[in-house]
N, C-alpha and C positions, 0 to 999 in steps of 0.2 A: 901455368906462367899467365899474369895479366899482360891483355892487347896491350899495351901502351909502352912494354917493356919491350915485346918482339918488334915493336915499332922502331924503338930506337937503335941509331948507329952503332951506341956502346953497347948497351948493356947494359943490363944488372949486378959486374961483374964489382965496377968499383964501387968497392966499401972504405969506406973511411975507419979509423979507428975506433970509434963505437959500434961498427957493423951496422950502421945505419946506408941505405943506396946513395948514394951522391947524389944520384939524379933527385931522390925525394924531395933532398934543400933546393936543387936547382928549381924543380918544379912548384913548388911551394914559394920558394922568394919571388917566380916568377907569378904567380896567385896572386898573392900581396901586393906586389908594381899597380897590377892591372886594378886590380881592386882599389886601390891610393890613388889610380890615375880617375878611375870612372867616377871615385867619391869627389876628387879636388874638381873635375869637369862641370856633375852637377853643384856642388857648392859653388862656384862660378857664376853658372846660368843661372842660380836661385840668386844673387847679389844683383843681376840686372836688372 
């Protein structure tokens, strides 16, 4: 089991109909949002 699974209070037991851990989807969305914010800030700084 990966380290982040044990660190999570929910665990990887929650699964959607496709069998993909729900937490994986959440982590992907958070990562995409973080990269989008970083990219937007960098783009804004370049405009100045």
